[in-house]
C-alpha positions as CSV (number, residue, x, y, z in Angstrom):
1,M,49.3,-6.5,-39.9
2,P,49.9,-9.6,-37.8
3,Q,49.5,-9.7,-34.1
4,M,53.2,-10.5,-33.1
5,G,52.5,-10.5,-29.3
6,E,49.8,-9.8,-26.7
7,S,51.2,-6.4,-25.8
8,I,51.9,-5.3,-29.4
9,A,49.2,-2.9,-30.7
10,E,50.8,-1.7,-34.0
11,G,53.5,-2.4,-36.5
12,T,55.5,-0.5,-39.1
13,I,56.0,-1.7,-42.7
14,V,59.8,-1.6,-43.2
15,R,60.0,-3.1,-46.7
16,W,57.8,-4.7,-49.3
17,I,59.6,-7.7,-50.6
18,K,57.0,-8.2,-53.4
19,K,55.6,-5.5,-55.7
20,V,52.1,-5.1,-57.1
21,G,51.7,-7.6,-59.9
22,D,54.2,-10.1,-58.6
23,A,53.2,-13.7,-58.2
24,V,53.5,-15.0,-54.7
25,D,53.4,-18.5,-53.2
26,R,51.9,-19.4,-49.9
27,D,54.4,-18.8,-47.0
28,E,56.8,-16.9,-49.3
29,P,58.1,-13.7,-47.6
30,L,55.8,-10.9,-48.6
31,F,56.9,-7.9,-46.4
32,E,59.0,-6.9,-43.5
33,I,57.7,-5.3,-40.3
34,S,59.1,-3.8,-37.2
35,T,57.3,-3.7,-33.8
36,D,58.2,-2.9,-30.3
37,K,59.5,-6.4,-29.8
38,V,61.0,-7.8,-33.0
39,D,61.7,-7.2,-36.7
40,A,60.3,-10.0,-38.9
41,E,59.6,-11.0,-42.4
42,I,55.9,-11.9,-42.8
43,P,55.0,-14.8,-45.1
44,S,52.1,-14.6,-47.5
45,P,48.9,-16.3,-46.1
46,A,47.9,-17.5,-49.6
47,A,49.2,-18.0,-53.2
48,G,48.2,-15.7,-56.0
49,V,49.1,-12.3,-57.3
50,L,49.8,-9.2,-55.2
51,M,46.9,-7.0,-56.4
52,A,47.3,-3.9,-54.2
53,I,49.4,-2.5,-51.4
54,A,47.4,-0.4,-48.9
55,V,50.2,0.5,-46.5
56,K,53.4,2.1,-47.8
57,E,56.9,1.5,-46.5
58,G,57.5,3.5,-43.3
59,E,53.8,3.7,-42.3
60,T,52.6,2.4,-39.0
61,V,49.1,0.8,-38.6
62,P,47.2,-1.1,-35.9
63,V,47.4,-4.8,-35.8
64,N,44.9,-6.7,-37.9
65,S,44.7,-3.9,-40.4
66,V,44.6,-4.9,-44.1
67,V,48.0,-4.0,-45.6
68,A,47.6,-5.6,-49.0
69,T,45.3,-7.7,-51.2
70,I,46.2,-11.0,-52.9
71,G,44.0,-12.4,-55.7
72,A,43.9,-14.3,-58.9
73,A,45.7,-13.1,-62.0
74,G,43.5,-10.5,-63.8
75,E,41.3,-9.9,-60.8
76,V,40.7,-6.2,-59.9
77,A,41.2,-5.4,-56.3
78,E,40.1,-2.3,-54.4
79,V,42.6,-0.7,-52.0
80,P,40.9,-0.8,-48.5
81,E,41.0,2.2,-46.2
82,V,43.6,1.6,-43.5
83,P,43.4,3.4,-40.1
84,K,46.8,5.0,-39.5
85,V,48.3,5.7,-36.2
86,P,47.1,9.2,-35.2
87,K,49.4,12.1,-35.8
88,V,49.7,15.3,-33.9
89,P,47.3,17.9,-35.4
90,E,48.9,21.0,-36.8
91,V,48.8,23.9,-34.3
92,P,47.4,27.1,-35.8
93,K,49.9,30.0,-35.8
94,V,49.1,33.2,-34.0
95,G,49.4,36.4,-35.9
96,A,50.8,39.7,-34.7
97,N,47.3,40.9,-33.7
98,G,46.7,37.8,-31.6
99,A,44.4,36.2,-34.2
100,K,45.0,32.6,-35.3
101,T,46.0,32.1,-38.9
102,S,45.5,29.1,-41.3
103,A,47.3,28.3,-44.5
104,Q,45.4,29.0,-47.8
105,A,45.8,27.1,-51.0
106,D,48.1,29.9,-52.3
107,G,50.4,29.6,-49.4
108,T,49.3,32.8,-47.7
109,S,47.8,33.0,-44.2
110,A,44.3,34.1,-43.5
111,P,43.1,35.3,-40.1
112,T,40.5,33.1,-38.3
113,V,38.5,33.6,-35.2
114,A,40.6,34.5,-32.2
115,A,41.2,31.9,-29.5
116,P,38.5,31.9,-26.9
117,A,39.3,32.8,-23.3
118,P,40.8,30.0,-21.2
119,P,38.1,27.8,-19.6
120,S,37.2,28.2,-16.0
121,T,38.6,25.9,-13.3
122,T,35.3,24.0,-13.2
123,N,35.3,23.5,-17.0
124,A,39.0,22.5,-16.9
125,A,38.3,19.9,-14.3
126,L,35.4,18.5,-16.3
127,A,37.6,18.4,-19.5
128,A,40.6,16.8,-17.8
129,P,39.3,13.2,-17.9
130,L,38.8,13.5,-21.7
131,A,42.5,14.1,-22.1
132,Q,43.4,10.9,-20.3
133,A,44.0,7.6,-22.0
134,P,40.9,5.3,-22.0
135,E,40.9,2.7,-19.4
136,D,42.0,-0.9,-20.1
137,E,39.4,-3.6,-20.0
138,A,41.5,-5.3,-17.3
139,G,40.5,-2.7,-14.7
140,G,39.2,0.8,-14.1
141,D,42.5,2.1,-12.7
142,R,44.7,0.8,-15.5
143,H,45.2,2.8,-18.6
144,K,46.0,1.3,-22.0
145,S,49.7,0.6,-22.0
146,S,52.2,-2.3,-22.6
147,P,53.8,-4.3,-19.8
148,L,57.1,-2.5,-20.5
149,V,55.4,0.9,-20.1
150,R,53.8,-0.2,-16.8
151,R,57.2,-1.5,-15.5
152,I,58.9,1.8,-16.4
153,A,56.1,3.7,-14.6
154,K,56.5,1.5,-11.5
155,E,60.2,1.9,-11.4
156,H,60.0,5.7,-11.6
157,N,56.8,6.0,-9.4
158,V,54.8,7.5,-12.3
159,D,51.0,7.5,-12.5
160,I,50.2,6.5,-16.1
161,G,46.9,8.3,-15.7
162,Q,48.8,11.6,-15.7
163,I,50.1,11.0,-19.2
164,Q,48.0,11.6,-22.4
165,G,48.7,8.6,-24.6
166,S,49.7,9.2,-28.2
167,G,49.1,5.6,-29.4
168,I,46.0,3.9,-30.8
169,G,43.0,4.5,-28.7
170,G,44.9,6.7,-26.3
171,R,47.5,4.0,-25.5
172,V,50.5,5.3,-23.5
173,T,53.6,4.4,-25.5
174,K,57.2,4.1,-24.4
175,Q,58.0,7.5,-26.0
176,D,55.2,9.1,-23.9
177,I,56.4,7.8,-20.6
178,L,60.1,8.5,-21.4
179,G,59.3,12.0,-22.3
180,F,57.3,12.5,-19.1
181,I,60.1,11.1,-17.0
182,E,62.7,13.3,-18.7
183,N,60.9,16.5,-17.8
184,P,57.7,16.0,-15.6
185,S,57.6,19.6,-14.6
186,D,57.2,20.8,-18.2
187,S,53.6,21.3,-19.1
188,R,54.3,19.9,-22.6
189,S,54.9,16.5,-21.0
190,L,51.1,16.3,-20.8
191,D,50.2,17.7,-24.2
192,S,52.7,18.3,-27.0
193,R,55.4,16.0,-25.7
194,S,53.0,13.1,-24.9
195,A,50.9,13.7,-27.9
196,R,53.8,12.8,-30.2
197,P,53.1,9.9,-32.5
198,A,54.7,6.6,-31.5
199,S,56.6,6.7,-34.8
200,E,58.4,10.0,-33.9
201,P,61.6,10.1,-31.8
202,L,62.3,11.8,-28.6
203,V,63.7,15.2,-29.7
204,Q,65.9,17.4,-27.5
205,D,64.4,20.9,-27.3
206,R,67.7,22.6,-28.2
207,P,69.2,24.0,-31.4
208,F,71.7,22.0,-33.3
209,T,74.1,22.8,-36.1
210,I,74.4,20.6,-39.2
211,G,77.9,19.8,-40.2
212,A,79.7,20.6,-43.4
213,A,77.7,21.5,-46.6
214,G,76.5,18.4,-48.3
215,A,76.0,16.3,-45.2
216,Q,73.4,13.6,-45.6
217,I,70.5,13.6,-43.2
218,V,68.3,10.5,-43.0
219,P,65.6,9.5,-40.5
220,M,66.4,6.8,-38.0
221,S,65.1,3.3,-38.8
222,V,62.4,1.8,-36.5
223,M,65.0,-0.6,-35.1
224,R,67.6,2.2,-34.5
225,K,65.0,4.3,-32.6
226,K,64.2,1.3,-30.4
227,I,67.8,0.6,-29.7
228,A,68.3,4.3,-28.8
229,E,65.3,4.4,-26.5
230,H,66.3,1.1,-24.7
231,M,69.9,2.2,-24.2
232,V,69.0,5.6,-22.8
233,L,66.4,3.9,-20.5
234,S,69.0,1.5,-19.2
235,K,71.6,4.2,-18.5
236,R,68.9,6.2,-16.7
237,T,67.7,3.2,-14.7
238,S,70.8,1.2,-13.7
239,A,73.9,2.3,-11.8
240,H,76.4,0.8,-14.2
241,V,79.7,-0.4,-12.8
242,Y,82.3,-2.7,-14.5
243,S,84.9,-5.3,-13.6
244,V,87.4,-6.6,-16.2
245,F,89.2,-9.9,-15.8
246,E,91.9,-11.4,-18.0
247,V,91.3,-15.1,-18.8
248,N,93.6,-17.8,-20.1
249,Y,91.8,-19.7,-22.9
250,S,94.7,-22.1,-23.7
251,K,93.0,-25.2,-22.3
252,V,89.7,-24.3,-23.9
253,D,91.5,-23.8,-27.2
254,Q,93.0,-27.3,-27.0
255,I,89.7,-28.9,-26.2
256,R,88.0,-26.9,-29.0
257,K,90.5,-28.1,-31.6
258,A,90.1,-31.7,-30.5
259,K,86.3,-31.7,-30.5
260,K,85.1,-29.3,-33.1
261,D,84.9,-31.9,-35.8
262,D,82.7,-34.1,-33.6
263,Y,80.4,-31.1,-33.0
264,E,80.1,-30.3,-36.7
265,R,79.1,-33.9,-37.4
266,S,76.3,-33.3,-34.8
267,G,75.2,-30.2,-36.6
268,A,76.7,-27.7,-34.2
269,K,79.7,-25.3,-34.0
270,L,82.0,-25.5,-31.0
271,T,83.0,-21.9,-30.5
272,Y,84.6,-20.0,-27.6
273,T,81.1,-18.7,-26.9
274,S,79.9,-22.3,-26.3
275,F,82.5,-22.7,-23.5
276,I,81.8,-19.3,-22.0
277,A,78.0,-19.8,-22.1
278,K,78.4,-23.2,-20.3
279,V,80.6,-21.7,-17.6
280,I,78.3,-18.7,-17.2
281,V,75.2,-20.9,-16.7
282,D,77.0,-23.0,-14.1
283,C,78.2,-19.9,-12.2
284,L,74.7,-18.3,-12.3
285,R,73.4,-21.3,-10.4
286,Q,75.8,-20.4,-7.6
287,H,75.5,-16.6,-7.8
288,K,71.7,-16.0,-7.8
289,T,72.0,-12.2,-7.4
290,I,73.6,-12.0,-10.8
291,N,70.6,-13.9,-12.3
292,A,68.0,-11.5,-10.7
293,S,66.2,-8.4,-11.6
294,I,64.6,-5.4,-9.8
295,D,60.9,-4.8,-9.8
296,G,60.2,-1.5,-8.0
297,D,61.3,-2.1,-4.4
298,N,61.4,-5.8,-4.8
299,I,64.2,-8.2,-5.9
300,V,63.2,-11.0,-8.3
301,Y,65.5,-14.1,-8.1
302,H,64.8,-16.1,-11.2
303,N,64.7,-19.9,-11.0
304,E,65.3,-20.3,-14.7
305,I,68.4,-19.2,-16.5
306,N,67.5,-17.6,-19.8
307,L,70.6,-16.5,-21.7
308,G,70.4,-13.5,-24.0
309,I,72.9,-13.6,-26.9
310,A,73.6,-10.3,-28.6
311,V,73.6,-10.6,-32.4
312,A,74.9,-7.9,-34.6
313,L,72.7,-7.2,-37.7
314,E,73.5,-5.3,-40.8
315,N,71.8,-2.1,-39.5
316,G,71.3,-2.8,-35.8
317,L,71.4,-5.3,-32.9
318,I,69.0,-7.8,-31.4
319,V,69.3,-10.0,-28.4
320,P,67.5,-13.4,-28.8
321,V,67.1,-15.5,-25.7
322,V,68.0,-19.1,-25.2
323,K,65.3,-20.2,-22.8
324,G,66.1,-22.9,-20.2
325,A,69.8,-22.5,-20.7
326,G,70.5,-24.0,-17.3
327,E,69.1,-27.3,-18.4
328,K,71.4,-27.7,-21.5
329,N,74.8,-29.2,-21.8
330,T,77.6,-27.6,-23.9
331,L,76.3,-29.3,-27.1
332,G,72.7,-28.2,-26.4
333,L,73.9,-24.6,-25.8
334,S,76.0,-24.6,-29.0
335,R,73.0,-25.7,-31.0
336,A,70.6,-23.2,-29.4
337,I,73.0,-20.3,-29.7
338,Q,73.6,-21.0,-33.4
339,D,69.9,-21.5,-34.1
340,V,68.7,-18.2,-32.6
341,A,71.7,-16.3,-34.1
342,D,70.9,-17.6,-37.6
343,R,67.2,-16.9,-37.3
344,A,67.9,-13.4,-35.9
345,R,70.0,-12.6,-39.0
346,A,67.3,-14.1,-41.2
347,K,64.5,-12.1,-39.4
348,K,62.7,-15.3,-38.4
349,L,62.5,-14.8,-34.7
350,N,59.2,-14.8,-32.8
351,P,58.4,-12.0,-30.3
352,E,58.7,-14.3,-27.3
353,E,62.2,-15.2,-28.3
354,V,63.6,-11.7,-27.7
355,H,62.4,-11.1,-24.2
356,G,62.4,-13.0,-20.9
357,G,66.2,-13.1,-20.6
358,T,67.9,-13.1,-17.2
359,F,71.5,-12.6,-18.3
360,T,73.1,-11.4,-21.5
361,I,76.4,-12.2,-23.3
362,T,77.7,-9.8,-26.0
363,N,80.9,-10.3,-28.0
364,P,82.6,-7.1,-29.3
365,G,85.8,-9.2,-29.5
366,N,84.5,-10.6,-32.8
367,F,85.6,-7.3,-34.4
368,G,88.9,-7.1,-32.5
369,A,87.9,-5.1,-29.4
370,Q,90.1,-5.9,-26.5
371,F,87.1,-5.4,-24.2
372,G,84.0,-3.3,-24.1
373,L,81.7,-1.7,-21.5
374,P,78.3,-2.9,-22.5
375,I,75.0,-1.4,-21.4
376,I,72.8,-3.7,-19.3
377,N,69.8,-5.2,-21.0
378,Q,66.8,-4.2,-18.9
379,P,65.4,-5.5,-16.6
380,Q,68.5,-7.6,-16.0
381,V,71.2,-6.6,-13.6
382,A,74.3,-7.8,-15.4
383,I,75.8,-8.3,-18.8
384,L,79.1,-10.0,-19.9
385,G,81.2,-8.5,-22.6
386,V,83.7,-10.9,-24.4
387,G,86.9,-9.3,-25.7
388,T,89.0,-10.6,-28.6
389,I,90.7,-13.9,-27.9
390,E,94.3,-14.1,-29.2
391,K,97.8,-15.4,-28.5
392,R,99.8,-13.1,-26.2
393,A,103.1,-13.1,-24.4
394,V,102.5,-13.6,-20.7
395,V,104.6,-14.2,-17.6
396,I,104.4,-17.8,-16.3
397,D,106.6,-18.7,-13.3
398,D,108.9,-15.8,-14.0
399,L,109.2,-16.9,-17.7
400,I,107.8,-15.5,-20.8
401,G,105.3,-17.8,-22.5
402,I,102.8,-17.6,-25.4
403,R,99.2,-18.3,-24.3
404,T,95.7,-17.8,-25.8
405,M,94.3,-14.9,-23.7
406,G,91.3,-12.6,-23.6
407,Y,89.4,-10.1,-21.4
408,L,86.0,-10.6,-20.0
409,T,84.0,-7.5,-18.7
410,L,81.1,-7.8,-16.4
411,G,78.8,-4.8,-16.4
412,Y,76.4,-4.8,-13.4
413,D,73.8,-2.8,-11.7
414,H,75.1,-1.4,-8.4
415,R,71.6,-0.9,-7.1
416,L,71.6,-4.7,-6.4
417,V,75.0,-6.1,-7.2
418,D,77.9,-5.0,-5.0
419,G,81.5,-5.1,-6.2
420,A,82.5,-8.0,-4.1
421,V,79.5,-10.1,-5.3
422,A,80.4,-9.2,-9.0
423,D,84.1,-10.0,-8.5
424,R,83.4,-13.4,-6.8
425,F,81.2,-14.3,-9.7
426,M,83.8,-13.3,-12.3
427,A,86.6,-15.1,-10.3
428,D,84.5,-18.3,-10.6
429,V,83.9,-17.7,-14.3
430,K,87.7,-17.2,-14.9
431,K,88.4,-20.4,-12.9
432,G,85.7,-22.4,-14.8
433,I,87.1,-21.4,-18.2
434,E,90.8,-21.9,-17.3
435,N,90.0,-25.3,-15.8
436,F,87.2,-26.4,-18.1
437,D,86.4,-30.1,-17.7
438,P,86.2,-31.9,-21.1
439,A,83.5,-34.2,-19.5
440,Q,81.1,-31.3,-19.7
441,L,81.1,-31.6,-23.5
């Protein structure tokens, strides 16, 4: 299991591309993994024959674990023991007479020794540190956790030391801290809820009814669980507000038709997103609050403009980041956006390419949506939603005319961005698109 980033401690095998007995070339895709940061196809480190698979699809293991063996044809390989991510131990059931029961081989339950009396206060105090996550090498007061978990803890004033980590070596996972924030008064936040394996979802403690007979029930994919967690976290964190502006793309449409062949000869596609990205970058330089983030009680104004581009995948969504977007012209942005989008669909992104963004653009208009109300990509404070761009009848100087029109939606975090600030930004974006200077190409 490769180390896909400094803060990544484990990975899940999503799919084996090769089967046992298949020949494999060096750097040929061997298996697909999912981590906290990115999904990726992992190339084979050597040429040979896939002799054995030690980790099955859907299993999660620590980084650097052996997941398979490659050898020469005819060679016999032993399947190595692989440490799995610890699971919650089964809790013994209590019988009617108060005695614990355990399952026998025949499926019946046999009584066992009754539970001992609760420990005294002194014993409980001595045992408490054993339930805490081990301390990180970086310092005695920091428990094992990722930067994302520590940021969530800081934003919600949570002491990570109160949470029993369910990850490897007692690592506090994102599921642990989200469960604790959701219900800190519930004693289960410190045991059964936080002891949930990282691979298990946050489950609401409420009954539910399955639909009509024959309904299909399937577990969430790793990517879907991450999307769900991130969206819920964002709605819980940011005070979402939206402004919608109608934009005339007629001039941009004329420029695009005149220049798109030149761009294709340069190996780039000149799309509406190219123009929008360029205008956004220019406006972010003038409206620094939109290109900021919140860190606890502090505001971080970013010097660089790193543009996130939401890319729809077959079974999910990912937001690769164009780093240093503020230093690129329209051609450079077009190439960079096309590059990260193509590699995102091919699962060729590196972990550092999916975080560090300061502003995000998403385009539901590709599928015909007039506009959307997108959720902010944390820890950013704003996101732009691009609606479908189409010819419409509009009023121009008291006459009806046909123009290429579309809606732009800005979702912003009202904890930092006021309505007047957001609307001034969007007014400049509208002006920049409607009066786009061809010299910027």
